[in-house]
N, C-alpha and C positions, 0 to 999 in steps of 0.2 A: 122654869129653868132659867138659871145664872146665865147672864150674857156673858161670853169670854172678850178677852181683849184680843187685838191682832195677834199680840206676841204670844198669847196662850193657845189663839189656833193654829200659831204657827208650830206651837210645842207639841198640839195635840196631833199635827200630821208627823211629826216625826215619831210621837209614841206609837203612832199606827204602824208605822213600819218596823219599830222595834221585833216584833212576833216573827219577822220574816228571817230575822239573822240566825237563829237556830236550825232552820231549813238550809239556808246558806251555807254554813258548816257542816250540815251533814252531806249534803252533797259536796261539796269539797273533799271530803272525808272519802266518799265511795270512791269520786275521781282517783285520788291520789291510791286508793287501794286497788281500784283496776290498774294504774299505771304501774305500780310495783310487781303486780303479778304478770303482764305482760313483759315488763323488763327482766323479771326472772324468767320466764319462759323463753326469751330470745338469749338471756345467757347460757341457759342450758342446751338449747338448740344451738347456739354458736360453739359452745364446747365440745360438740358433736364431733366426731373425729371423720376425715372423708375418710369410706372406704377405696380402695383402688377399684378402678373400672375395670372390668371386662370387654372384650370386643363384643359379644352378643349381647352382654347385659340383659340379666332377667328383670331387673326393678323397673320402675317408673323412669324416666327421661325428664330433662329439664321443663320447667314451668317458665313462661314470659309472663311478664306483669307488667301492668301501664298505670304509673303512679298516677294523681291527679293533675299533675303538670304535665304529663308526658314524656318523662325523663326521670331513668332510676338513678342518675348521679347527681341531680341538679342538688346543690346547698338550699338550705331553707332562707328565704329571703332573696336567692338571687334573683334577677328577673328573668323571664321568659323570653328567649329568641323571636323574632317576628319582625310581621310588615307594620306594625304600629298597632293602636288600639283594639285592632281584630284579634290580637293575638293573646289576649288578657284568658286567664285559667278560668275554665269551665268545669262545674260539678261532673263527676264521673256518674251514670247512670247506674241504678241499683241492677246486680247482675240479674235477679229474678224477673226485674221489669223488662231488662235488653233481651233475653231468652224469650220472655212474651211475644215482644215485637217482632223478633227475630220468627218465632213460630207462627206468626199470623201472615208475614209477609211470604213465606215459602222459599223454596231453594230457586236457582236461575243460573243457569250458564254463564259463569262471569267472565268479564273483558279481561284480555292479557295486558301484561304491562308492556308500554313501550316507553321510548327514549324521551317520548312528550308528556309523558306523567299522566296525572288525572285532573290535573287543574286548568280552568278557562279564566285567562286572564285579559286585561283591558277592555277595550269598547268593542272590538271583533275579536274572536279567538275560535278555533276549530281542533278538535281531536278527532284522530282517525284510528280505528281497532280494525284489525283481519280477523275475523272469526271463522273458523274453519267448522262445518257441520256433516256430520253423515246424512245419506239419502232417507233413513230413516226420521232423522230431526228435521229434514227440511219440508215433511209433509204437514199439512192441518194447517191451523190458524196458531203461530206463535205469538209470542209479545216481547216487546224490548222494555226493560223495566231500567228506569233511571233514578238513582237516588241522589241528592246532590245537597250541598250546604252553600249559602251565598254570603256575601259581604253585607253588612247592615247598611254600607253605603249604594247598592245597587237600587235603583228604584225600581219596583215591581211594576209600574204602569208602563214604562218605556223600554224595558229589559223583556229580552224573549230567549228561551231555550228550544233549538228546534233539532229533530232527530230523523237521520236519512239512515236509509239500507241501500246500499248498491245505487247511490246517487238519487234515489227518490225519496222524497220527504214523508214521513209515515206520523208526525205530531209534532204538536207545537205546545208550550206553556210558559206563562208568565213565572220570572225567576223570583220567588218570595220564600227565601228559608232562612232567614239572618239566625235564629235563636235554635233551629232544631231542623233534623235532615229531615228531607221531605222527596217521598217515593210517589213519582209518575209511572203509570204503564202506557203502552201504544200498542194497538193491535195491529200486526202485521196484514197486509191484504196476503191472500192465498198466493203461493209461488213467488212472493217476495224473495226468499232465500233458496239458493241453490247448493248442489252438492259440492262441497269443498270451501274455498275461502270465499267470504262475502266481507263488505266493507261497512262497518258501520259507523258514520260520522255523528258528533256532537258539537254542534256549531251556536256560540252565546253571543246575543248584541247587548251588551250592557251600557245603561247610561245611569251617571251619577245623579243620587237625590237632590243635594243642594249645591254643588260646586261644578261650573262649567270650565273650570281652568285646564290647561293640559298635565300639569300634577296630579289633579285629580283622578285621572284615569289609570294611575299607577295603584288607586285603593280598590279598584274593581277586581273581583275575582268570584267563580263560582268553582267549588270543588266537589267533583264526583267522588262518592264512596264506592270503592270497588269492591267491597263486602257485600254490597245489596244491588248491583247492577249488573246487566248482562241479559241475555235470550232465554225467557221463560218456553224451554223447550225440553222435551222426552229426554228423559237422562240416558248416558251412554247405556245403563244397567238395562234400560227397555229397548234401546236402539241396537246394541251390539255393537263391536267394533273391529276393524280388520287392520292388519299391517299398514295398508295403505291411508287408514284413517287414524295414525298416530298423532297427527295435529288437532283432531277432535278431543284428545285428551284434556279434562277439564281443570283450570288453573285453582287455587284456593281463594282465600278472602282476600288477599293482596295481589292477586294477578299471577303469582308463581306457580311452577307443577312440582308437586311432591314426588318426589321419587324414592323408594322404598325397596333399598338393595335386599332382598331377603337371603338371611343366613342361618346356619345351623351350628357352625362351628367358625373358629377363628380362621379366615380363610390364608393362602399362603400368597408369597409376593406375586408370581406369576398369575395365580388367581386373580388377585386385585387388579393388576394392570388390564384383564380384560375386561374388569367390571367398569374400570375407568374408561375404558375404552367403549364400551355398551353406552356409556352413561351420556359420552359425548356423542355418538350416532345418534341417539334419542332426539336430545337437544338440536342438531342440524337438520333430521327430518322434519320434527314437528315446529322447528322455526321458533324454538322456547329460549327466549333470554333469559331466564331465570328459572334453573332447574334447581330446587332445595332437595339435597340429598341426605339420606339417612339408611343406616344400617339396623337391621333387627328382624322382627317376626313380619308375617303378611301384615299389610293394610288395609283399614277398612275403609269406607266412606264413598262418597260420589267424586272427589276429584283425586288426580293423581293416578299414578300406576306403581306395579309392583315390578322389580327386575329380579329375574334370578337368571345366574349367570355360573357354568361350572360345567364339567365335563361329566358322561352319563355315571359314571362311577361316584363323583362328587355330589351330584343332586340324588343320589338313591335315598329313598327316606324323604324326600321333601313333599309335601302336601300337594295331592294332584296332579304330580308329574306324570303320572301314567296316562292322562289324558292327552299329551302332546305324541304319543304315541312312540314305538322303537326308536332310538338314537343311534343311527349305524354311521352317520356323516352331520357335516354342519346343518343346523337344526336352528329355524326362528319359527316360533310360533306363538299365538295370542290366546290366553285362557279367557274367556268371556267373565265379565263382572258377577259377582254374588251379592246378596244380602250380607255376607261375612268378609267379604273379600273386594277390593279395587281390581280391576283389569290387572293382568300380568302379562310380562312378556318373558318367554323363556329364550336362552341364547345359550347354545348346547353344542356339543359332537363329541367324537372318541377324544379327542387329543386337544392342545391348546392353539394348534395350529389351526384346526377345523372350524375351532371358535372365531378366531379372527377372521377366518373366510365370512363364516356368519354375520359377523359386523361389518364387514366390508360390504356385504350385501345389503344390511340394513341402511349402511351410511349412504351408500348410492341413491335409494327411493325410490321413487316412482315419479312420473311427470305430475306436477300440481294441478288439482282441478281447481274450478272457482270461476265468480264471475269476473269480467275482465278488471272492474273497479277492486273487486277482493284479490285478484292475484298481482295488480299492481302495487296495493297496499303492504302484501305482505312480502313482495320483494323489495320495497323500500325502507322494511324493517331495519336494514343495516347500512341504509344510506345506498343513494346512486353512485357505481364506482366510476372513477374519472382516471384516467391517465393522460399521458403528455400529448396536447394539441388537441384534445377534444373539446367541443363545443358544445353544450347541452340547452335546451329550451327548459323555463321553469314550468311548464307545463307536463313534461316527461318526469318531473320531481313531484307531482301530486299539487301544483301550485295552481288556483284558478283564477281567471279575470274578477276582477272585483272593482264594485264603484263603494265610495265610503263618504257617509254625510257627517261623522264625528271628528275628533280632533287628533285621535293617535290610531294607525293602524300598522298593524304589525303580522308579518308573514313570514314564517319560519320553513326550512326544508333541511335535509341532511344530505351530505355528500359523504364518499368514503375515497381517501386517497390511498396510494399504495402503501403499505408499511414499511418500505424502507426509503420514502419519501424525505429528503432532507430538507426541513425547515428553516430558510434563513432568507436574507433582502438580496436576493440574485434577480429577482424577478416579480411579476405580480399578474394576478388573475384580472380578468375584465368582467365586469356587469355590465352589461349593456343592457339599460334600463329603458323601457317604454311604458308612455302612461299620460298622465295628463292631470293639471291642477287647476282650481278654479280662480278666479278672480278676487280681491278683497281680503286675502289672507293677512296676517301678522307679519312683521318683518323678521320674527324667529323662526318661520316655517321652513322645514328643512327635510332631507331623507337622511337617515342614519342606517350604517350597515354594521353590523357586531359579527364577529366570528369567536364563536367558543366564548362566547361571554365579555369579549374584549372589542371596543370600538375601534372599526376598522377605517370607516370614512364617515365625512359629514358634508353635504352637499346642499349650500342654500337653493331654497325656491326665490328666485327675486324678482320675478315679473309680476306686478301688480295686477295686471289686468287678464292674469293666467296663462298658461301655455300647454302645448300639445306638444311632448317631447317623444322623438323614436331614437332608439339607441344612444343614449345618454350613457358614456362610458366612465365607470367609477372603476377605478383601480385599486384592487385589494393586496396587500404586500403578501408575499409567500411566508416571510418569519411569522405572522399569527396564524397560519393553518397550522396543523399538526397529523403526523400520520395516521390511519384510518378514519374513524368516524368525525366528523365536523358538522357542527351546527351553524347555520347561517340566518341572521335576522335581519330583516328590511322592514325599517320603522319610517314610516311618513309623517312628520309632526306637523299638522296643518290647522292651526288655531286662528281663531279671527279677533279684531280687537274686542268686538262686542262680548266674548268669551268670558273675560276678566270680571264683568258684572252681570253674566247672565242675560244680557242684553237684547239678544236675538229674537225676534218673532217665532211664532211654531213654525211657519213657511220658512223663515231663513235655516231655523236648526234643522231642516230635513233636507236641505239644498247638498247636493252632493258636492264635496269639496275636492274630491283625490279620485283618480281611475288607474289601475294597476293591471296591466297586461300581461297574461301569461305566457308571452311569446317573449318576454325578457329574456336572454342568454347569459350563459356563464360560459367564459373560453379560459383555458388551461395552457399556460406557456409550457416549453420544455422544462421537466422537473429533474432537479439533481438525485440521483439513486445511489444511497450511501445509508449506514445506521450511524445514528447519534446513540454513542454510551455516555451516562446511561440515560435513559428517556422511559421512563414509566406507561407513558402515553403510547408510544409504539407498541410497547409491549398489551396494554390490555384492548387496544384497538383494534391491532393487527395481528397479534399473536406472536410479534418478533420479540427475542431472536430465535423463537423456538420452532421455525419454519425452515432454515437454513439447509442447505444442501450440506451435508458432513457429518458430523457425529450426533448421535442419538441423544435429544434433550432429557435429562432426569428430573425426576420429580422425588425430592427427598422428603421422607416422613420419618422423621427420629422417633416419633412416639407412634404405636399402631394402635390406640383406640380410638372407638368408635368416633369420638366427635372430631378428633385431629383427621383421621381418615376421610371422615365427610366432609370437612372443609377443603381437603386436596381435591377431592371430586369434584366439588361446586368450581372452584378455580379452574381445574382442567376442563370442565365441560363449558364455562364461561369464555374461555381463551378458544377453545375450538369454535364456539359460537362466531367471534370475532373473528377468526381466522378463515371460516367457512369450510374446512376439512377437520376430519380427525388429527388430532397431535398423537404421535406415537411415544408417548414419555415412559422412559424406563424408571419405575418404583426401584428406590433404595431406602435404606434407614439410615445412611450415613454420606455426607458428601466427599469427594474426591475430586483433586485438581487433574485438569487436563483431560475430562471426562466429556465435554460438551457441555452447552448452556445448562444451568442447574437452577431449579425452582424448588426454593425450602419453604414449607408448610409445617410450623410447629408452633408448640409453646415457647415462652421465651425462657424456660428454665432448660428445654432441650438444645438450647442454640447455644454454642461454645462462645466465649466473651472474645475471642479473636476473631470469629467471622463477624460479631457486630461491630468491634473496631477496624475490621478491614472495610465493612460498609460503610461507614463514616458516622455511626452511633456511637455514643456512650455507655456502656455497659454498668457503670455504678450509678448514672444517672436514672435509667431504666429501673434499673433495681429499686432506688429509692422511690420513683412514684408507683411501681405494680407490685410491691412488697406485701402492701395488704391485700391483693387480688391473687398472688401468686397460687395460694390453695384455697379452694373453699368446697364446702360440702354440696353435693346435688340436690337439688330441691325436686319434691314430688310433681309430678302434672305430665301433661302430654308433651311427647318432645314435638320441638319446632312448630308450637302453635302460633296463629299469627294474632298480634295483641290486639284489643276490642279497639273498633276505632270509633274513639272519643272524640266529642266535639273540640277538644283542645288539639287531639293530634290533625284533624282535618284541617281545623284553621291555619295550623302554622304548616300545612304539607309537608307532615312527616311520610318518609315512605314506609309502607306498610309490614316490612319486615325488619325495620330500623327499631328495636327495643333490646334492651338488655336484659339477662335472665334476672330473676326475684332473689338477688343473693346481698348477705350480711357484709358489708366492709366499707371501711371508711376512704374517703377520696383524698389523697396526698396533697399537701399543699404546695406553695411555688418552691422550685427548688433552690437553694441559693447557688450563686456563681461559685465556681471552682475556687477551691483557695479560702474563702471565707469558713470562717469556724469561731469557735470561743475566744481566740486571739486575736483577732481581726480587730483592727482599729475602729472607732465609732466615726459615725459620719462620712463613713464609704471612703475612709482615704486608704490608700494601699499600705503594703506594708514596707515601704521605704524607710532607710534613717531619717530623722528631721534634720533641718539643715541648720547649719552653725550660725553664728551671729554676724560673723563674717561674710559668706554667705547672702545672708539676708541684705545688710548693708549695701555690696556689689550689687545686688539685684535691684534694691531701689534709687541707687544712685544711677545705674542704666537707663532705668525707665525714666527718671525726671531730668535727665541729662537733653538738653535742648540739639535737636537734629535738623539738619538743611532738609527742604522737603525735596529736592533733588537726590539727595542720598535716599531718603526713605523710598522715594518713585524706584530708584535705582537697585535696592535692596529687594523691594518687592517683585520687581522684574525677574532678577536672579534667582529668587525664591521658587518662584511659577515655573520657569525654566527647568530648575532642578527636580520639582515636581514631575513635572513631565517626562524628563528624560528617566526619572526613577519607574514611572508606571510603564513608559515602552521598554526598560531593561526588565521591569517583572514580568508583564504579559509576554515578553520574548523567551525569558527562562522558563515561563509556563509551557509556552509552545515547544520549547526544545524537549523539557522535561516533561513529557507527556503522564508521568507516573507522581506527579507531584500530589501531596496529601493535602485533602481540605479538611476544614476544620469540621469538628464534631458538630452535628444538628441534634437542639435540644429537643426532645420529645414534649408534646402538650400534658400536661398532667390530666387532662380530662379523657385522652386519646386511649382507646380500647384496642386499637389494631395499627399496626405498624407495617408499611409497604416501604422497601428500600431495594434500590439497585445499584450495582457497580461491578466493575472489571475486578477481578481476582487479583492477586499480588502477582505482578509480571507477566499479567496476560496484555495480549494484543489484538485480539478479535473476538467474534463474536461467541466462539466458543467457551471463551473464558469469562462470559458475564452470568454475576450470580444474582438472582432476585429472592428477596425472603419477605414472607407475610408471617407474622408473628402476634401474639397477644399475651397476656399474662396468665392463661389456661387454657385447657383443651375447650372447656365451656364456652368461655366468652370467645374463644377462637371461632367456633363454628357459629355462633349469634351475630359475631362482626361480621363472618363472611357471606352470611344470609343478607344483612344489611348493605355488604361490598356489592353486592353482583345485582341490585337494582340496577337498571337501565339507567336512571338519574343521577346516580350517585357512580357509578362506573365510568361514565362518560365524562367524568370531571375528573380524572385520576391523569397525574402526570408528573412531570420532575425527575428529581433523584429520589424524594422522599414524600411520602405521602400518609397522613395520619388520620384516622377516622375515629370519631365519636360515635358510636353505633346506637347511643339512646336517640339521637334525631336525625342522624346521616350527614351532619356536618363533616366536612373532609378539607384539611389543610395540606398545601404542597408546599415543596422546598425546591427550586430549582438548582442546578448544579452550578458552581463555580466554574468548572473546565469540564468540557467534554472530547470525547475521543469520536472521531470520524472513520469508521471501517467500510471498506469497499464490499458491496454484497453483488455486484454484477461482474462480468469480465470486463477487463482494463478497456477502455476507449477513451480518444482523445477528446470527443465530445462532452460524455460525461465527466471527463476529469475537468474540462474546463469550469463546469456549472459547479463540481464539488468546490474546485478552489477559489471560486467567486463567493460561494457559500460561506467559505471557512473565514475568508478576509471579512465579508460583512459583520461576521461573529467576533472576529477580533479586529476592531476600529484603530486601536493604538498600534498593531502591528500593521497594518494597512498604512496608517500615515508616517510610520518610520521608514517604509519601503518606498514610500512616494517621495521623501524628502531625500534618500539615499539616491535615489533614482535623479531627483533635482540637482542634488551634488554632483554625480557623476556628469550629468547633462553638463553643467557649468563648467567643471573642470575639463572635460574633452573638447568644448566649446574653446576655452581659453588655450587650451595648447593649438588648438588648429588655427585659430586667429592672431597668434602670438608672430608668426613669421609671414603672415599673408598681405601684399602691400608693400609699399615705400616706406623705408624707415627715414624719417627726418634727419637730418645733418647733427 
């Protein structure tokens, strides 16, 4: 055999690769052919005209899709928002594999959604869920199933997940699930569950694998998968359900309760009103934070409830209606679940007045059952109510005494302030902290208090030898609180010098560093009671302004299709849950001025441009960014289905219901500024005429001319004084003219839902308030509202505008430039003093101008008085 030179050997290797080129070309041709076919199918599907939607809708409803990145709108190549490297995109498991895994796990009574969500963060954290079980479900040997995913930085050898039921520990497991969801089950002792509410606690103790610094504690998290976590008990179908057990209705995969309003024709507005009131009552009695409403035929499955509302004549022909017996007056009846039907609630009567009477009976409910811990957890779902002068210990808010050996301890609790509370800097709540800290802490050790995600106080821990403190007062300004639900976070940062290099020994790392005592108290000062308009936080957390005595609030639905009406029903039920009572909305198809506070829920094409302009929105800008989504075809699939819990969505802590429908549309690019067009000058210059040569020479001459430093200083002082006076006059004019128009707010291009609030033109009180909730089309409206009512998203609404990206639950808010303060209580000198003090704190320039005017008056009067006092010299 002839020996080859090195060059020939290299050429031989290249020659051996050549036969693969036809295969590569053939593969590329196949990919190209497949791609062209898919594009052709997409074009054909996109060209299909959207058929008009009927109310009862015989065809299938929308299907929600979860793309690999968990975001139906994200552009290619755009990074995923997350908390760092853990937010990397994970591949979506094959549907067949996922269904097989779920089939082997089996069903469970899922955990309800709460404001705390489903994520355990930091070194120590606790989630508490109130779960209602029936008498039959409490028997036997139930099991608690926990499915979770953890951050890769969590060290399994020193991290632990502890499950408790009604204060009794039922199981422990090491936290070790960085790459896939891990499912564990704990068998509960017999008799551990009682009829009614039971408290299920999931506590995590987490430590970092390699980093002992304080910043590394923010990388620790464990995400509970709500779709596969809960109590493994007998389903309601086997246990039966009564009216008093409405709270036992099982939520869906995301912790929300599906409510299917059963209809066989298009209902009238009076009948729709009763349907809305019945949905609100179900949410109140069952303490359901997220009722997901649909209209259609009877719903099957284990979770949710069917709702049948109407007079005896309207319900004639409804399946199984004979089972409730003759309807001769107000009627409330539960139809037991069957294999082909979820439980059904019938609300009926011979007239609409009798139906209202039945709804009132339903809303009153009965005395709740449960264990003491379960009842307490259920009562704290909406936060502990606080009024002026209250003083409450934190153990009444569900906070327990804790000893801590880590670096960052966080304690959270919720409180509920009155819906007409005026937040401003006219007073302070007092947090009287009790506890202790060890010796040898680093100089940056401190206690932080956050209110609704904003830092309110920072108190250092200065004693190097440690300290036991009792009733250490931390003032919390009232301006950082908000009407309705407020979340308070108390964080103790207790690092040591050795944490920077992980130099602490094993015994030193286990040494207790901080003690938090549950006898810490929160004291409330006198609160000013008046409504701020606009203020979406007061609306979503307390139901204002729809609770004021006066004209009946109106819920305007310009388009009466299934999706729009379902969105309106979800909003009404969520507001009633926040208010703690049924809100008597009057349904209408058009807005009318002077008819009471108005809530409009509609696709943007049904909203008049004048309404958008009056609310401070730019109709032309909204049209530009939403024109690609204004009309879309309704895809096939199950209506309102919860997106699959992919690893990516769990890592990014995306709310379960936050996912946009699987629609084909383009995302509009950034909107050019108003006035920009093809004739706009390059370089970002404005359209003013260019300066003449003489003007340029004069400008350069003034620039280069030498000026004395005293002259420069005097000019600067005059300019600052002029600016101050102009600011004072401007704010004073705004105060005098409360109807001063605000600039139009720009809508983010990725927003799928807009919330806006303002006083109607010429309005002076709460009866003239208009609140708008709109989206590009009815399908996106319902999908976005289902995301909006998630407790974690709903609690972040505030300001004058709120823009929601329902693909991942991101919410942007815009505060108003000016607000109007409206009295909500009978006039009193005490409340007026607080309101005036609050208003002056919100207008510091006016306060400064008044102070200067008073000082000037004092000086003038003093000069006049002393002019003729004493003896004048000759």
